[in-house]
PAKOLLO-373893 format. One line per 2 residues: for each residue x, y, z of C-alpha. Coordinates in nm, 2 decimals, padded with zeros to 4 digits. Layout:
% PAKOLLO-373893
X Y Z; ...
This chain:
% PAKOLLO-373893
-03.27 03.49 -01.19; -03.23 03.85 -01.15
-03.26 04.03 -00.81; -03.60 04.20 -00.91
-03.75 03.88 -01.04; -03.60 03.72 -00.70
-03.83 03.97 -00.50; -04.14 03.93 -00.73
-04.11 03.57 -00.63; -04.09 03.60 -00.25
-04.36 03.85 -00.27; -04.58 03.61 -00.44
-04.52 03.30 -00.24; -04.60 03.50 00.06
-04.92 03.63 -00.07; -05.01 03.26 -00.13
-04.92 03.14 00.21; -05.14 03.41 00.37
-05.45 03.34 00.16; -05.43 02.99 00.23
-05.38 03.02 00.60; -05.69 03.27 00.55
-05.89 03.01 00.36; -05.80 02.73 00.64
-05.90 02.96 00.95; -06.24 03.02 00.75
-06.33 02.69 00.64; -06.28 02.60 01.01
-06.59 02.84 01.07; -06.38 03.09 01.29
-06.52 03.43 01.24; -06.24 03.71 01.23
-06.46 03.96 01.35; -06.53 03.74 01.68
-06.14 03.64 01.71; -06.12 03.93 01.97
-06.34 03.77 02.20; -06.19 03.43 02.18
-05.99 03.33 02.52; -05.62 03.42 02.44
-05.45 03.07 02.41; -05.13 03.00 02.57
-04.79 02.95 02.41; -04.80 02.56 02.42
-05.19 02.57 02.31; -05.22 02.36 02.00
-05.42 02.52 01.68; -05.55 02.30 01.40
-05.39 02.42 01.07; -05.43 02.29 00.73
-05.14 02.21 00.54; -05.18 02.26 00.16
-04.84 02.11 00.10; -04.97 01.77 00.20
-05.35 01.81 00.21; -05.40 01.75 00.57
-05.46 01.92 00.89; -05.17 02.00 01.15
-05.13 02.08 01.49; -04.92 02.37 01.60
-04.86 02.58 01.89; -04.94 02.91 01.91
-04.56 02.99 02.00; -04.45 02.81 01.69
-04.71 02.99 01.48; -04.59 03.34 01.58
-04.24 03.23 01.51; -04.30 03.12 01.17
-04.52 03.41 01.13; -04.25 03.63 01.21
-03.99 03.48 00.99; -04.25 03.52 00.72
-04.30 03.89 00.80; -03.95 03.96 00.83
-03.89 03.78 00.48; -04.14 03.99 00.33
-04.03 04.30 00.45; -03.69 04.27 00.27
-03.64 04.48 -00.05; -03.34 04.32 -00.22
-03.12 04.54 -00.49; -02.82 04.46 -00.71
-02.54 04.30 -00.52; -02.73 04.19 -00.21
-02.80 03.85 -00.04; -03.03 03.71 00.23
-02.91 03.54 00.55; -03.06 03.44 00.85
-02.98 03.68 01.13; -03.18 03.47 01.43
-03.42 03.22 01.45; -03.70 03.46 01.39
-03.55 03.70 01.14; -03.40 03.73 00.80
-03.16 04.00 00.70; -02.96 04.09 00.38
-02.61 04.23 00.32; -02.41 04.35 00.01
-02.17 04.12 -00.15; -01.95 04.40 -00.30
-01.64 04.22 -00.43; -01.61 04.05 -00.74
-01.41 03.78 -00.63; -01.64 03.74 -00.32
-01.96 03.67 -00.53; -01.76 03.46 -00.76
-01.69 03.22 -00.46; -02.07 03.17 -00.43
-02.06 03.02 -00.80; -01.72 02.85 -00.83
-01.75 02.47 -00.89; -01.39 02.37 -00.82
-01.08 02.43 -00.58; -00.88 02.59 -00.87
-01.15 02.81 -01.00; -01.19 02.94 -00.64
-00.80 02.97 -00.62; -00.81 03.19 -00.91
-01.08 03.41 -00.80; -00.89 03.46 -00.49
-00.57 03.56 -00.67; -00.35 03.29 -00.49
00.01 03.22 -00.66; 00.18 02.89 -00.56
00.53 02.95 -00.44; 00.45 03.34 -00.34
00.12 03.30 -00.15; 00.13 02.93 -00.10
00.40 02.64 -00.09; 00.37 02.38 -00.32
00.31 02.01 -00.17; 00.64 01.80 -00.17
00.59 01.40 -00.11; 00.97 01.43 00.00
00.82 01.60 00.35; 00.62 01.28 00.44
00.97 01.12 00.51; 01.00 01.36 00.80
00.87 01.19 01.16; 00.86 01.44 01.43
01.13 01.66 01.30; 01.39 01.35 01.35
01.63 01.23 01.08; 01.58 00.88 01.04
01.60 00.72 00.70; 01.64 00.94 00.39
01.92 01.12 00.21; 02.00 01.44 00.25
02.08 01.49 -00.08; 01.76 01.39 -00.24
01.58 01.59 00.00; 01.76 01.89 -00.02
01.97 01.89 -00.33; 02.01 02.26 -00.38
02.07 02.36 -00.01; 02.38 02.60 00.02
02.58 02.57 00.34; 02.42 02.83 00.49
02.07 02.68 00.49; 02.20 02.35 00.59
02.37 02.49 00.87; 02.04 02.63 00.98
01.89 02.29 00.94; 02.14 02.10 01.15
02.08 02.38 01.44; 01.71 02.27 01.42
01.67 01.93 01.44; 01.75 01.60 01.61
01.96 01.35 01.48; 01.89 00.96 01.53
02.27 00.82 01.62; 02.22 00.55 01.38
02.20 00.73 01.08; 02.46 01.04 01.14
02.66 00.86 00.91; 02.46 00.94 00.64
02.62 01.28 00.64; 02.89 01.21 00.44
02.85 01.34 00.08; 02.82 01.70 00.22
03.12 01.94 00.19; 03.20 02.29 00.31
02.94 02.28 00.56; 02.97 02.58 00.86
02.78 02.57 01.19; 02.73 02.38 01.48
02.57 02.03 01.60; 02.38 02.18 01.87
02.31 02.04 02.24; 02.57 01.75 02.23
02.92 01.67 02.17; 03.05 01.49 01.84
03.24 01.16 01.86; 03.42 00.98 01.57
03.41 00.60 01.66; 03.56 00.51 01.35
03.73 00.65 01.05; 03.99 00.96 00.99
03.89 01.32 00.93; 04.07 01.29 00.59
04.05 01.61 00.36; 04.03 01.85 00.65
04.28 02.15 00.56; 04.19 02.39 00.84
03.94 02.46 01.13; 03.83 02.82 01.17
04.16 02.90 00.96; 04.39 02.84 01.25
04.42 02.47 01.35; 04.57 02.34 01.03
04.64 01.95 00.96; 04.97 02.00 01.05
04.89 02.16 01.40; 04.63 01.88 01.46
04.91 01.63 01.36; 05.14 01.77 01.63
04.88 01.82 01.89; 04.75 01.42 01.83
05.15 01.33 01.91; 05.20 01.51 02.24
05.31 01.25 02.48; 05.19 01.15 02.83
05.51 01.33 02.98; 05.67 01.53 02.75
05.57 01.81 02.52; 05.81 01.94 02.30
05.89 02.28 02.20; 05.70 02.30 01.86
05.38 02.10 02.04; 05.39 02.36 02.36
05.43 02.67 02.08; 05.06 02.57 01.95
04.94 02.55 02.28; 05.08 02.88 02.40
04.81 03.11 02.32; 04.56 02.88 02.56
04.45 02.95 02.92; 04.38 02.62 03.02
04.46 02.45 03.37; 04.69 02.16 03.34
04.67 01.89 03.57; 04.88 01.56 03.60
05.00 01.31 03.86; 05.30 01.19 03.66
05.62 01.36 03.62; 05.64 01.63 03.35
05.92 01.74 03.12; 05.87 02.08 02.95
06.12 02.22 02.72; 06.16 02.61 02.73
05.84 02.65 02.90; 05.73 03.00 02.98
05.46 03.03 03.27; 05.28 03.36 03.29
05.00 03.24 03.54; 04.99 03.08 03.87
05.14 02.72 03.93; 04.97 02.52 04.23
05.19 02.25 04.33; 05.08 01.99 04.59
05.42 01.86 04.62; 05.74 01.75 04.42
06.11 01.77 04.44; 06.34 01.97 04.21
06.61 01.75 04.10; 06.87 02.03 03.97
06.94 02.39 04.10; 06.70 02.64 03.99
06.82 02.92 03.80; 06.61 03.27 03.86
06.86 03.45 03.61; 06.88 03.77 03.86
06.48 03.75 03.94; 06.33 03.73 04.29
06.14 03.45 04.46; 05.86 03.67 04.62
05.56 03.62 04.90; 05.82 03.35 05.06
05.69 03.27 05.42; 05.90 03.30 05.74
06.11 02.99 05.80; 06.02 02.72 06.04
06.29 02.45 05.98; 06.65 02.51 05.97
06.66 02.41 05.58; 06.37 02.65 05.50
06.41 02.95 05.27; 06.37 03.30 05.47
06.21 03.64 05.34; 06.39 03.94 05.36
06.15 04.10 05.67; 06.27 03.75 05.87
06.66 03.80 05.78; 06.63 04.19 05.87
06.49 04.09 06.20; 06.74 03.84 06.26
07.02 04.05 06.16; 06.93 04.39 06.34
06.85 04.17 06.66; 07.15 04.28 06.86
07.11 04.35 07.21; 06.85 04.66 07.22
06.88 04.84 07.59; 06.54 04.94 07.73
06.47 05.12 08.04; 06.53 04.93 08.34
06.27 04.78 08.54; 06.26 04.82 08.94
06.12 04.49 09.01; 06.08 04.14 08.80
05.85 03.82 08.86; 05.97 03.53 09.00
05.64 03.31 08.95; 05.31 03.33 08.79
05.08 03.58 08.90; 04.80 03.32 09.00
04.47 03.43 09.02; 04.56 03.75 08.81
04.31 03.86 08.49; 04.46 03.98 08.18
04.28 04.21 07.97; 04.47 04.31 07.62
04.27 04.64 07.60; 04.26 04.70 07.97
04.39 04.97 08.18; 04.35 05.35 08.22
04.50 05.41 07.87; 04.38 05.08 07.72
04.72 04.93 07.66; 04.66 04.60 07.80
04.64 04.53 08.20; 04.67 04.25 08.47
04.46 04.30 08.77; 04.50 04.10 09.09
04.24 03.86 09.18; 04.19 03.99 09.53
04.23 04.32 09.74; 04.54 04.39 09.95
04.87 04.54 09.86; 05.13 04.41 09.60
05.47 04.29 09.65; 05.67 04.17 09.38
06.00 03.98 09.49; 05.96 04.07 09.84
05.94 04.44 09.79; 05.61 04.65 09.81
05.51 04.81 09.46; 05.48 05.16 09.42
05.26 05.37 09.15; 05.46 05.41 08.83
05.71 05.13 08.93; 05.83 04.94 08.63
05.78 04.58 08.65; 05.90 04.29 08.45
05.65 04.00 08.41; 05.83 03.68 08.28
05.67 03.40 08.44; 05.31 03.37 08.33
05.19 03.04 08.23; 05.00 03.20 07.93
05.34 03.36 07.78; 05.13 03.61 07.57
05.05 03.79 07.92; 05.42 03.86 08.01
05.58 04.19 07.93; 05.68 04.52 08.08
05.45 04.66 08.27; 05.39 04.99 08.53
05.20 04.98 08.87; 04.87 05.17 08.80
04.73 05.10 09.13; 04.92 04.93 09.43
04.62 04.75 09.60; 04.48 04.77 09.95
04.23 04.64 10.13; 03.96 04.76 09.92
04.11 04.75 09.57; 04.31 04.49 09.40
04.64 04.59 09.24; 04.65 04.67 08.85
04.96 04.66 08.63; 04.93 04.83 08.29
05.16 04.76 07.98; 05.39 05.05 07.93
05.43 05.27 07.63; 05.73 05.10 07.50
05.59 04.73 07.51; 05.21 04.71 07.42
04.99 04.67 07.08; 05.08 05.01 06.95
05.46 04.95 06.95; 05.46 04.62 06.80
05.63 04.42 06.64; 05.89 04.43 06.93
06.22 04.25 06.80; 06.41 03.96 06.94
06.72 04.11 07.17; 06.55 04.37 07.37
06.72 04.33 07.73; 06.67 04.53 08.03
06.81 04.50 08.42; 06.64 04.49 08.74
06.73 04.72 08.98; 06.57 04.60 09.31
06.42 04.29 09.45; 06.52 03.97 09.70
06.61 03.76 09.40; 06.64 03.96 09.08
06.83 04.26 09.19; 07.09 04.34 08.93
06.97 04.05 08.71; 06.94 04.11 08.32
06.67 03.96 08.08; 06.64 03.96 07.70
06.35 03.90 07.50; 06.42 03.55 07.31
06.17 03.61 07.01; 06.03 03.88 06.81
05.69 03.98 06.90; 05.49 04.05 06.60
05.14 04.10 06.79; 05.15 04.20 07.15
04.86 04.04 07.33; 04.88 03.73 07.09
05.21 03.61 07.01; 05.42 03.46 07.32
05.67 03.68 07.51; 05.95 03.47 07.65
06.24 03.62 07.83; 06.58 03.45 07.91
06.83 03.56 08.18; 07.16 03.67 08.05
07.32 03.82 08.34; 07.27 03.76 08.72
07.41 03.91 09.06; 07.75 03.82 09.16
07.78 03.58 09.48; 08.09 03.64 09.71
08.27 03.32 09.76; 08.55 03.22 10.04
08.75 03.52 10.09; 08.51 03.77 09.89
08.28 04.03 10.03; 08.01 04.16 09.83
07.87 04.49 09.87; 07.60 04.61 09.63
07.79 04.56 09.31; 08.13 04.57 09.46
08.28 04.23 09.52; 08.58 04.28 09.80
08.90 04.05 09.89; 08.87 03.98 10.28
09.20 04.05 10.43; 09.39 03.99 10.74
09.66 04.24 10.88; 09.97 04.27 10.67
10.04 03.89 10.70; 09.88 03.56 10.56
09.85 03.40 10.24; 09.71 03.71 10.05
09.81 04.10 10.12; 09.61 04.40 09.96
09.82 04.73 09.96; 09.66 05.07 10.00
09.57 05.11 09.65; 09.37 04.76 09.69
09.60 04.57 09.49; 09.79 04.22 09.56
10.12 04.34 09.71; 10.29 03.98 09.77
10.23 03.61 09.85; 10.38 03.49 10.17
10.41 03.12 10.20; 10.44 02.96 10.53
10.69 02.70 10.57; 10.55 02.37 10.63
10.74 02.21 10.90
């Protein structure tokens, strides 16, 4: 039927429906001229209409009648031309549209899938892929029970590597990968363990791990690696941990070795090289570093400026401050107000005091009097400029004399150990000289020892030059 014929058919059909509807209304005794005076029916009110298709009256609501009338009017208003088609635009209206493409119009008349595919111009292998029954063997992307050779008979090594990286393998069927050769790629996400059999026929892996090397590495013993085997491992950077005794032949180490213990059973030849970063020795058999040796070798007696007084006991109640004093060199402050005396002698400002008897040995050292103390203020000693944190380390062997005091007068004291950090390390002093004491027949005056004389007779005679002149023995009667 042509488009023109279709339009004539629709117009004729609609005209017949309208005429029949008018006849039914007229036969019911309805006067068209009086319709305007009839009370306006509601949407749900029913009208009695004669249906010519079944030759009987039917009831229809006002709303349904209006909808059908609208559809009829919408359809009647359409004027079709070539290449157009009618479609339902809504429940109460029809519309038309162009079908401009030949293959689009052909879809309406095609009677088979193959005819439709030809109309669309689809080519198998180019636009769509052909169906293969072997694909039915895949289940959830897991290879479980089929042969790769039958599924992918022409797959290249590169494509197979892609397949290997994209699927999951059932552990029970990995052994089916036995007929493939020249495969490159990785088994993803997990390690591969060969539980039986040998990797026969493998000539190289990554072109560097040859079968000879693999054989040598496989023969490495528990405690010995020979020079050939170690040569294969020489380029590796791995941590090697063992609790057994290990023997290495011609071992070249270029990284740090951490040893929790162990004993050398033979001499170590350093080939004129140094052992570096050696700690200070503690025990008699420990190795010594150069800094320590220099401190000992240069630890001869080093004189310091004499002190006027020296302590004879711990300065109880005094407070130590490592950054105290007027200059911040460190200080000792008396625990109470009052004038300070050391070794029975009242101190004066700027006196040098050797503090050597503190219970906390780091407080010891050479101080000078900053404040003598009085009824309103405590005494304060401050470290001297030759013994405070700014001049450390202070080498062992430093010594000084004490020039005044009841007990320490003319005594000499020497520093026992090097003080690396003043105020942190202990400062220990030991006496190396003392004031002489006059015995029988001797008189001590300051630092002078005199021989007592009795006239020109007796057991000892001292001449005018203070020399022993002669010895007179009395006869025993």
